[in-house]
C-alpha positions in Angstrom: 0.0 0.0 0.0 1.4 3.5 -0.9 2.4 5.2 2.3 4.3 8.2 3.6 5.9 8.1 7.0 8.0 11.0 8.4 9.6 10.3 11.8 11.7 12.7 14.0 12.9 14.5 10.8 15.4 17.3 11.6 17.3 19.7 9.4 19.9 22.0 10.9 21.7 24.8 9.2 24.5 26.0 11.4 22.9 26.5 14.8 19.4 26.9 13.4 16.9 24.1 13.2 14.8 24.7 10.1 12.8 21.5 10.9 12.9 19.8 14.3 11.6 16.3 15.1 8.8 16.4 12.5 6.7 13.3 12.7 3.5 12.5 10.7 2.1 10.0 8.2 -0.1 10.1 5.1 -2.2 7.0 4.5 -3.6 5.3 1.4 -7.0 6.4 0.3 -6.8 9.7 2.1 -5.7 13.3 1.2 -3.5 14.8 3.8 -3.0 18.6 3.9 0.4 20.0 5.1 -0.1 23.5 6.4 2.4 26.1 7.5 3.2 29.8 7.2 6.1 31.0 5.0 9.3 29.9 6.8 7.6 27.2 8.9 9.6 24.4 7.5 6.9 23.0 5.2 8.9 23.1 2.0 12.1 21.9 3.7 10.1 18.9 4.9 8.9 18.1 1.4 12.3 18.5 -0.1 13.7 16.0 2.4 10.9 13.6 1.7 11.7 13.7 -2.0 15.5 13.3 -1.5 16.3 16.9 -2.6 17.7 17.9 0.8 19.6 15.6 3.1 18.2 15.5 6.6 20.4 16.1 9.7 18.6 13.2 11.5 15.4 11.3 11.4 13.7 9.6 8.4 11.4 10.3 5.6 10.0 7.1 4.0 8.0 6.4 0.9 6.6 2.9 0.7 8.9 2.1 3.6 12.2 3.3 2.2 13.9 6.7 1.5 13.3 8.2 -1.9 16.8 7.4 -3.1 16.2 3.7 -2.5 13.0 3.4 -4.5 13.1 1.2 -7.6 11.6 3.2 -10.5 10.8 6.1 -8.2 8.6 8.0 -10.8 6.4 4.9 -10.9 5.9 5.1 -7.2 6.0 8.8 -6.4 4.8 11.8 -8.5 5.7 15.3 -7.2 5.1 18.9 -8.1 7.5 21.4 -6.5 8.3 25.0 -7.4 5.2 25.2 -9.6 6.6 22.7 -12.2 9.7 23.6 -14.2 9.6 23.3 -18.0 11.7 24.4 -21.0 9.9 27.5 -22.2 10.9 26.7 -25.8 9.2 23.3 -25.7 5.5 22.7 -26.4 3.4 21.2 -23.7 3.3 17.9 -25.6 7.0 17.9 -26.2 7.6 18.5 -22.5 5.5 15.5 -21.6 7.0 13.2 -24.2 10.6 14.2 -23.1 9.7 13.2 -19.5 7.8 10.1 -20.6 11.0 8.9 -22.4 13.0 9.6 -19.2 10.7 7.6 -16.9 9.9 4.8 -19.3 6.3 5.9 -20.1 4.9 5.9 -23.6 4.0 8.7 -26.0 0.5 7.4 -25.8 0.6 8.1 -22.0 1.8 11.6 -22.7 -1.1 12.2 -25.1 -3.6 10.8 -22.7 -2.5 13.0 -19.9 -2.4 16.2 -21.8 -6.0 15.5 -22.6 -6.8 14.5 -19.1 -5.5 17.8 -17.5 -7.3 19.9 -20.0 -4.4 21.1 -22.2 -5.3 19.4 -25.4 -6.0 22.7 -27.2 -2.7 24.1 -26.0 -0.6 21.0 -26.6 1.2 22.6 -29.5 2.0 25.9 -27.8 5.3 26.7 -26.2 5.2 26.4 -22.4 6.8 29.8 -22.1 3.5 31.2 -23.4 1.5 29.3 -20.8 -0.4 31.0 -18.0 0.5 30.0 -14.4 -2.6 27.8 -14.2 -1.7 26.0 -17.5 1.8 25.4 -16.1 0.3 23.9 -13.0 -1.8 21.6 -15.0 1.3 20.5 -17.0 3.2 19.9 -13.8 0.5 17.7 -12.5 0.4 15.8 -15.8 4.2 15.3 -15.5 3.8 13.9 -12.0 1.3 11.4 -13.2 3.3 10.0 -16.1 4.4 6.9 -14.2 0.9 6.4 -12.7 2.4 6.6 -9.2 0.6 5.5 -6.0 1.8 8.5 -4.1 1.4 12.2 -5.0 3.3 15.0 -3.3 2.1 18.4 -4.4 3.4 21.7 -3.2 0.9 24.6 -3.8 -0.6 22.9 -6.9 -3.6 25.3 -6.9 -1.6 28.5 -7.5 -2.9 30.2 -10.6 -5.9 27.9 -11.1 -9.3 29.5 -11.9 -12.5 28.1 -10.4 -12.8 25.5 -13.2 -9.2 24.5 -12.6 -9.8 24.1 -8.9 -12.8 21.9 -9.6 -10.6 19.8 -12.0 -7.9 19.4 -9.4 -10.3 18.4 -6.6 -11.9 15.8 -8.9 -8.5 14.4 -9.9 -7.2 14.1 -6.4 -10.4 12.6 -5.1 -10.3 10.0 -7.8 -6.6 9.2 -7.0 -7.4 8.7 -3.3 -10.6 6.7 -4.0 -8.4 4.3 -6.1 -6.2 3.7 -3.0 -3.5 6.3 -3.7 -1.8 8.5 -1.1 -2.0 12.3 -1.6 0.1 14.8 0.4 -0.8 18.4 -0.6 0.6 21.7 0.6 -1.5 24.9 0.0 -2.1 28.3 1.5 -5.7 28.3 0.1 -7.2 27.0 3.3 -10.9 27.4 2.3 -10.2 25.3 -0.8 -8.2 22.8 1.2 -11.0 22.3 3.7 -13.1 20.9 0.8 -10.4 18.5 -0.2 -8.4 17.0 2.7 -9.2 14.3 5.1 -6.2 14.7 7.4 -4.4 17.8 8.5 -0.7 18.4 9.6 0.2 21.9 10.8 3.8 22.9 11.1 4.9 26.1 12.8 8.5 27.2 13.5 9.8 23.9 12.2 7.7 21.7 14.5 4.5 19.8 14.0 1.9 21.5 16.2 -1.0 19.3 15.2 -1.7 16.1 13.1 -5.2 14.8 13.1 -8.3 14.0 10.9 -10.0 17.2 9.9 -13.4 15.8 11.2 -12.0 15.6 14.7 -10.8 19.2 14.6 -14.1 20.5 13.3 -16.0 18.7 16.1 -19.7 18.8 16.4 -19.9 22.5 15.7 -22.6 24.8 17.0 -26.1 25.5 15.8 -27.3 28.8 14.3 -31.0 29.1 14.9 -33.6 31.8 14.1 -37.1 31.4 15.4 -40.4 33.2 16.0 -39.7 33.8 19.7 -35.9 33.9 20.4 -36.3 34.5 24.1 -38.5 31.5 24.6 -36.2 29.4 22.5 -33.1 30.6 24.5 -34.7 29.6 27.8 -35.9 26.2 26.4 -32.4 25.4 25.1 -30.8 26.3 28.4 -33.2 24.1 30.3 -31.9 21.2 28.3 -28.2 22.0 29.1 -27.2 24.0 26.0 -24.9 27.0 26.0 -26.6 29.8 24.2 -25.3 33.1 22.8 -26.4 35.4 20.0 -24.8 37.3 17.2 -27.7 39.8 17.2 -29.5 38.0 14.4 -29.7 34.4 15.5 -29.1 32.2 18.5 -25.8 30.3 18.6 -26.3 27.1 20.4 -23.7 24.6 21.6 -24.4 21.2 23.2 -27.4 20.1 21.2 -27.8 18.1 18.0 -30.0 19.6 15.2 -32.6 16.9 16.0 -32.7 17.8 19.7 -32.9 21.5 19.0 -35.8 21.0 16.5 -37.6 18.8 19.0 -37.2 21.3 21.8 -38.5 24.1 19.5 -41.5 22.0 18.5 -42.3 21.3 22.2 -42.0 25.0 23.0 -44.3 25.7 20.1 -41.9 28.2 18.5 -41.6 28.2 14.7 -38.0 27.8 13.4 -37.0 29.8 10.4 -33.3 28.7 10.2 -31.3 25.8 11.7 -27.8 25.3 10.4 -24.6 23.8 11.7 -21.6 26.1 11.9 -18.3 24.2 12.1 -14.9 25.9 12.7 -13.2 26.8 9.4 -9.8 25.3 8.7 -8.4 28.8 8.6 -9.6 29.4 12.2 -8.1 26.1 13.3 -4.8 26.9 11.5 -4.4 30.4 13.0 -5.2 29.1 16.5 -2.7 26.3 16.3 0.1 28.1 14.4 -0.2 31.1 16.7 -0.6 33.4 13.7 -2.5 36.7 13.6 
């Protein structure tokens, strides 16, 4: 099973620890988000994972071994770093064919992927004329040439328009659903919240949190508007709920939507709105990373 395991990973430059005792894993069938502010150690961690930077201590394993020990690595790991580098004089198709020949893939695979990532109409254009979003699509296609079980993507959403974001979400969901392992770094937290299953937050070179997103979001609170807010407030409190207001609606913690609806019915108060508000990934990140 494709698996990423980082354990006690440390990188020291002089007397400065860029990354210190970083430990986390990314499992098959799941999309893991790696979050961190600029300078947090996020990119250094990814570079050590992919064998581009030598760790001072600790281990970064892909399918149980360091990247350098993988047999046919491009068939096991696909990666996008630095927004995907390409020769600006090559066409998109020539770029993919060149990389296909280097990794043992076929021209047919290159043609298939350039269609799959939505660049068929631009296949004959030089990559130097591509927009940032188009270069991102090309970089993802390059990472997929060997049909790897593991994808490691650093800021792959940069430059993508809404249709590009939808395409990327669909692609990564399908890879995970097929049993693949996806590790993705992004600063677009609202978008990442729709995508990831697990979250790893790095701050000042250390892992501050590693957990499923569902556990972090918790049960959330209820936002309720009704015909008699005061009566609802007292009714909810009698059932042990914590109630506040934002001036427009009641904010209720400690009750399920079903319980709140039943209490309102028993109190004979009509309900106009009952929604669940869960903490946004951005709020969780800022709290854990200590950012303002």
